[in-house]
C-alpha positions in Angstrom: 24.4 -18.9 -0.8 20.6 -18.1 -1.0 18.6 -19.5 1.7 15.5 -21.7 0.1 12.5 -21.3 2.2 10.3 -24.1 3.1 7.8 -25.0 0.6 4.4 -24.5 1.8 2.2 -24.0 -1.3 -1.5 -23.8 -0.1 -4.2 -25.7 -1.7 -6.8 -23.6 0.2 -9.5 -21.8 -1.8 -9.2 -18.2 -2.2 -10.5 -16.1 0.9 -13.6 -14.0 0.2 -13.2 -10.5 1.5 -16.6 -8.4 1.5 -15.0 -4.9 1.8 -11.9 -5.4 -0.7 -12.2 -5.8 -4.3 -10.2 -7.8 -6.8 -8.1 -9.6 -3.9 -6.1 -12.7 -5.2 -3.0 -15.0 -4.7 -0.7 -14.9 -7.4 0.6 -17.8 -6.7 0.7 -20.9 -9.1 2.1 -18.9 -12.3 4.6 -20.9 -14.1 8.2 -19.8 -14.9 10.1 -20.8 -18.0 12.6 -23.0 -16.1 9.7 -24.8 -14.7 9.1 -23.6 -11.4 5.9 -21.8 -10.0 5.1 -18.9 -8.0 4.5 -19.9 -4.6 1.5 -19.8 -2.8 0.9 -17.7 0.0 3.6 -15.2 -1.0 2.5 -12.6 -3.5 -1.3 -11.0 -3.3 -2.8 -8.4 -5.1 -6.2 -6.2 -4.4 -8.1 -3.0 -4.8 -7.4 -0.6 -1.9 -8.0 -1.9 1.9 -10.0 1.4 3.2 -13.0 -0.4 3.1 -12.1 -3.5 4.6 -14.5 -5.3 7.3 -13.5 -6.8 10.7 -13.5 -10.1 9.1 -11.4 -9.1 6.3 -9.2 -7.6 8.7 -8.7 -11.1 10.2 -8.6 -13.1 7.2 -5.7 -10.3 5.8 -4.0 -10.8 9.1 -3.9 -14.4 9.0 -1.8 -14.2 5.6 1.3 -13.5 7.8 2.0 -10.2 5.4 5.3 -8.6 6.1 4.5 -5.6 3.7 1.6 -3.8 2.2 2.3 -1.7 -1.0 -0.2 1.1 -1.8 0.0 2.7 -4.9 -2.5 5.3 -4.4 -1.7 8.8 -4.4 -2.9 11.6 -1.9 -6.2 12.3 -4.0 -6.9 8.6 -3.9 -6.6 8.3 -0.3 -8.8 11.6 0.3 -11.4 10.0 -1.7 -11.4 6.6 -0.3 -9.8 6.5 2.9 -6.5 5.2 4.2 -5.7 1.7 4.3 -7.0 -0.2 7.4 -3.9 -1.0 9.9 -3.0 -4.7 10.5 -0.7 -5.6 13.4 3.0 -6.2 12.3 2.7 -5.1 8.8 5.0 -2.8 7.0 2.8 -0.2 5.0 4.6 1.2 1.9 3.0 4.1 0.3 4.5 4.6 -3.2 2.5 7.1 -5.6 2.5 5.6 -8.8 0.6 9.0 -10.3 0.4 12.2 -9.9 -2.4 13.4 -7.5 -2.9 16.4 -9.6 -2.8 14.5 -13.1 -6.2 14.5 -14.3 -8.0 15.5 -11.0 -10.6 17.3 -13.1 -10.9 14.5 -15.3 -11.9 12.1 -12.4 -14.4 14.6 -10.8 -15.9 14.4 -14.4 -16.3 10.8 -14.0 -17.7 10.7 -10.6 -20.1 13.1 -11.9 -21.1 11.1 -15.1 -21.5 14.3 -17.0 -22.3 12.7 -20.3 -21.4 15.7 -22.6 -17.9 15.9 -20.6 -17.5 12.4 -21.0 -18.0 12.2 -25.0 -15.6 15.0 -25.3 -13.1 13.2 -22.9 -13.6 9.5 -23.7 -15.6 9.4 -27.0 -13.8 8.3 -30.5 -11.7 5.8 -28.7 -10.2 8.7 -26.6 -10.9 6.4 -23.3 -8.5 3.3 -24.5 -6.0 5.5 -25.6 -5.9 7.2 -22.4 -5.4 4.1 -20.3 -2.7 2.9 -23.1 -1.1 6.2 -22.6 -0.9 5.5 -18.6 0.4 1.9 -19.0 3.4 3.7 -21.1 3.9 6.2 -18.6 4.0 3.6 -15.9 6.8 2.0 -17.6 8.8 5.4 -18.6 8.3 7.3 -15.7 8.2 5.3 -12.7 11.3 3.6 -12.7 12.5 4.8 -9.5 9.2 3.8 -7.4 9.7 -0.2 -9.4 13.2 -0.6 -8.7 12.3 0.1 -5.1 9.6 -2.0 -5.1 11.8 -5.0 -6.5 14.5 -4.0 -3.9 12.0 -4.1 -0.9 10.6 -7.3 -1.9 14.0 -9.1 -2.0 14.1 -8.7 1.7 13.0 -11.8 3.5 10.9 -9.9 6.2 8.9 -8.3 3.2 7.1 -11.2 2.5 4.4 -12.3 2.2 3.6 -9.2 0.2 0.2 -7.1 -0.7 0.4 -4.8 -3.9 -2.6 -2.5 -4.3 -3.8 0.8 -5.9 -7.6 1.8 -5.9 -8.8 -1.0 -8.2 -6.2 -3.5 -8.4 -5.9 -3.4 -11.9 -4.0 -0.8 -13.5 -0.8 0.4 -11.1 -0.9 -2.7 -9.0 -1.5 -4.9 -12.4 1.5 -3.3 -13.9 3.8 -3.4 -10.8 2.7 -7.0 -10.7 3.6 -7.7 -14.2 7.3 -6.0 -13.6 7.5 -8.8 -10.3 6.7 -11.5 -12.4 8.7 -10.7 -15.3 11.7 -10.6 -12.9 10.8 -14.0 -11.6 10.6 -15.2 -15.2 7.0 -15.8 -15.4 6.2 -15.5 -19.4 3.7 -13.2 -20.6 0.9 -15.0 -21.2 0.4 -16.4 -18.1 0.8 -12.5 -16.9 -1.8 -11.9 -19.2 -4.3 -14.6 -17.8 -3.8 -13.3 -14.1 -4.3 -9.4 -15.0 -7.6 -10.2 -16.9 -8.9 -11.7 -13.8 -9.9 -8.2 -13.0 -12.4 -8.0 -15.2 -14.6 -10.7 -13.2 -17.8 -9.0 -12.1 -16.9 -9.8 -8.4 -13.8 -7.8 -8.8 -14.9 -4.6 -10.6 -14.3 -1.5 -8.9 -17.4 0.5 -8.3 -16.7 4.1 -9.0 -18.3 6.5 -6.2 -20.8 8.8 -7.5 -21.4 12.4 -6.3 -24.6 12.5 -8.6 -27.2 10.1 -10.3 -26.7 9.7 -13.8 -29.8 10.2 -15.5 -31.7 6.7 -16.6 -31.5 7.5 -20.6 -27.7 8.5 -20.4 -26.8 5.6 -18.2 -26.0 3.3 -20.9 -24.1 5.4 -22.7 -22.1 6.5 -19.7 -21.2 3.2 -18.9 -20.0 2.3 -22.5 -17.5 5.6 -22.4 -16.3 4.5 -18.8 -15.7 0.7 -19.8 -12.3 1.9 -21.2 -11.2 3.1 -18.0 -12.7 0.2 -15.4 -12.0 -2.7 -18.0 -8.6 -4.8 -18.0 -7.7 -5.1 -21.6 -4.6 -7.0 -22.9 -3.8 -4.3 -25.1 -3.1 -2.1 -22.3 -0.6 -4.7 -20.6 0.9 -5.3 -24.2 1.3 -1.5 -24.1 3.5 -1.8 -21.1 5.6 -4.8 -22.8 6.0 -3.2 -25.8 7.4 0.0 -24.1 9.9 -1.9 -22.3 11.0 -3.3 -25.2 10.9 -0.1 -27.3 12.9 1.9 -24.8 15.3 -0.7 -23.7 15.8 -3.3 -26.2 14.4 -6.1 -24.5 12.8 -7.0 -20.8 15.9 -8.1 -19.4 17.8 -4.8 -20.1 14.7 -3.3 -18.8 14.9 -5.0 -15.8 18.4 -4.4 -15.1 19.3 -1.3 -16.8 16.0 0.4 -16.2 15.4 -0.8 -12.8 18.6 -1.9 -11.4 17.5 -5.2 -11.2 20.5 -7.4 -11.5 20.8 -11.3 -11.8 21.6 -11.5 -7.9 18.4 -9.2 -7.0 16.0 -11.7 -9.0 17.8 -14.9 -7.7 16.9 -13.5 -4.5 13.2 -12.9 -5.6 13.2 -16.3 -6.9 14.5 -18.1 -3.7 11.5 -15.8 -1.7 8.9 -16.1 -4.3 9.3 -19.3 -6.0 9.3 -23.2 -5.9 
């Protein structure tokens, strides 16, 4: 018999972290059967490498059991490792090959207008992102299966999931968890699009100053990379259905998330 945890949904305002971008509690999202994701159980954010001492205090007070870091070695080399929090299990689960696109991201940080036009112009930026979201569904089944397996352990939660910006790899992973919990696509999309708020946006680290005259075009070319767009998440959902026929089959056949595991996740994360 599945043990139900005490219902302690919080009505406190979202804590403000100064060194961590895009932090939020995923609690409150509704499921198809009338339940909701519990507050204080599932969090998402950008990386924790620049967290301040005050941020660390706030994060420690959440009582986290696990932090999932979806960054690869290149990300960690650029931004730094996450800060250490007492009593928290840190799981580094890269969701992209550190060698894939390394030169491209050097181009992004340099702001080279000609190179960015070639790489991202004429819709290629959005196309690159849609392809990346599809690949996260097609190529990362082992990682996402392991994520759901770990989250079904009582000591794993509360859990925080992050990548670099907390938008793409973390956004897709959170979407998968929410689907397993029975949250509808519209609610998942609304949460995903919150990453577009100005105070949540990832700030790219420049290695060179962009010429003032080129700055507007550079910003326009880069916007598909740093925006959360509904079409990106839709590409992930569409890929599940195209490859497996339905979300349920994706969860069970693609990720091995059998009904018993989904029930366990619900007991831990829903109210």
